[in-house]
C-alpha positions, 0 to 999 in steps of 0.5 A: 512823840511827833507825827507817829504813823503806824500801819498794818495790812489794810489799816492805818492804826496811827495816822501822824499822831503827836503826844507830849507828856510832862514830868510828874503828870498823869496824862490820859490817852482816850479813844474808842476800842480800836482807835489806836491807843495801845498801838501808839503805846506799843510804838513808845515801848518798842514793841512796834516800829513806826513807819514814820515819825520820831520820839524824843525823851527829855528833848533828845531824839531816840530810836526805841527798837525793843522794850529793853531800850525803852526800859533803859530810857526809863519807860515801863509798860503795864499791859492790859493782859498781865505778863506774869508767870503764875508759878513764880513768886512776886519777887521772881517775876519782878527780877526776871531778866535783871536778876541780882547775882552773888558769886554767880547765882541769883541772890534771892534774899537781896532781891526780896529785900529790894522788892520789899523796900520798893513796895514800901516806898511807893505804898504798894504793900505786896508780899515778895514771897507770895506766888502769883497764882495765889494773889488777887488781880489787883495785887498782880497789877501792883506786881506789874507796876513794881516790875517797871519801877524796879527797872528804874522807870520814870514814865509809866504806861498803864494800859486799861489798868482798871478794866479787871479791878473791883471798885475797891481796887480801883480806888486803891490804884488811883491812890497809888497813881497819885503817890507815884506822881508826887515822887516825880513819875509821869503816867500815861493812862490808856483808858476810856473810863471818863469818870476816872480821867476826870478824877485823876488826870491832868491832861488828856489826848483824844484819838479817834480812828487812828487820828489825834483829835485834841489835847485838853486840860482835864480841869477845863473840860467835862465828861460830855465833851470828852465823850463827844471828842472820843466818838465824834457824836453825842453819847447818852449815859443813861440807858433808855428803856421801858419798864420790864414786863416779866412773863414766865420763869425761864431760869430757876436755881434751887439750893445750888452748891458749887465748889471751886478748883481747890474744893472750897464751897463758893456757892452755898445753897443759892436760889435764883429766878430769872423770867422772860422779858427781864434783866436780872443783875447780879451785884457783888464784889469779885470772889463771892461765887459769881464765876462758879455760879456762871460756870455751873449754869453753863456746864463748865463746872460740876455742881455738888448739889441743887438744881438748875432748871431752864424752862422747867427742864433740868440742865444741871451738870449737862455738857456745855454743848447740851446747855447751849442747845437747850437755849442758853447763850453765854457772854463769858467774863474772860473773852480770851480764855472762854470766848474766842479761839484767838488764832482762828479767823474772826469769821470762824469764831462766829459759828463756834457753837453751831458749826456742826449744824446746817447750813454750816455743815452737811454730812460732817463737811464744813461749808466755809462759804456759808460760814463766812457769809454769815460772819459778814452779815453779823460783822455789819450788823454789830459794827465789828471793826475788822479788816475782813472776816479772815483776820485772826481774832487776836488781831482785833481790839478788845471792844471788837472782840467783845462785839463779835462774841455778843453778835454770835451769842445773841444771833442764836435767839436763846431763851436765856442770855448770861452776860458776864462782864459784857462791857469790861474794858470797853469804851462808852460808844461800845458800852451804849451799843451793848446795853441797847442790845441786851435791852432789845433782847429783853424786849423780845422776851428773852431772859437776861442774867447780867453779872457785872462789877460795874455798879453803874452798869448794874443800876442802869441796865437791870430791872431787878438786882440780886446782891451776891455775898459769900456764895448766896443771894443776900438781897433782891432790890429794884434799881429805882429803890436803891443807890450805889452806896446802899448796894455797896453796903449789901455787897460788903455783907451788911444786911439792911432791914429796909432792903429786905432779905430774899 
């Protein structure tokens, strides 16, 4: 890609960027949220047309007008938010748009056989007959990769592929990437996880605020240098904080039982306490009841039995609005589904819980001046990068969407902040900012419940770690008295005597 320039109204997303990828290498594209990484790859994949610049594939100049042209040129892309049909099987999703036919009808048997062979060849181990809605996120990602390989891709773009994976799935994905490269496929990895770049990439191109900064050999650099190139300043990887001084109990959960959508018990008589002035981190492998626990506390899911108390008042099974008004803020794990109304302006997203209260409404009539003035202040304070307050939420990068949610939730001065995957898919600069904010809130006497699959985040930010396994808290440990290996064992259900029970 030579001198690629891409503009949107009021913003230059790519400012004359160059990118060269060799055959059979894993090439990282590193940058902060909103730096222009995904935009550049959307240009390569034909979703956007650049204002200027040219693309060459195998030395020949090409014009990629849409994704079908990209596919024909051997370029495939796995997007951060998967493009799969939930009710279709793995095979139906993979062949969609390029179905093998026999006597005019789709030959599903042949397709299943092809998918199975492809899956075995690349070590992806996917069940061709499984429905998408019944398989894990990690498996869905494999389906997306197979979809591109089925179409003959030899350049594979992976957009933030580990943002939604558990540590175990990340390990498996890294193995898959290494085996794809051995078979001559080139991978462009859009990421801001520096550890992963060091582990798996050959070269790395850094983009900052839409400009290409440098391309480096990974073997000749280190995490600190990459972080500085990415954000333009030194980054601290350890979160500075004073020891917690927990005070009165804010959240008390007694013998809580919660079922999932299928009626399976996911939270099994769980007990938990979070005090004012402390951050309690819940560590656990995804699928052990964390989502159901958060939904039960925030009123998004009814409980079967047990109690949820906030400041000694029962909030079990209240509506989400009543829970919010009682003093609970919720940074949801899925920002698109539960955090934002994507087609609303970002300014209006800043008052989703308070729009009906003064000063934003009077006698049932909204005051848009007050709403947008408030949004402008929050955008400035939390460094949310957006052209203006009227920009639709979906137009912002993931990191800026997350900052907007955190600004809204923290600004309401809640007694309890529930932060579920607050830094999922964010760069080191944004992560540093969010961790600082959570610690600031703790120091103001708020109770913070942090749910994260990132062990280093749990270790770094929590004052106390509650390990969740199979719907229950199996251990309470202090970060300074444990390590990632021991936590990993506890998360897998092995009880260690020296860590102790509840």
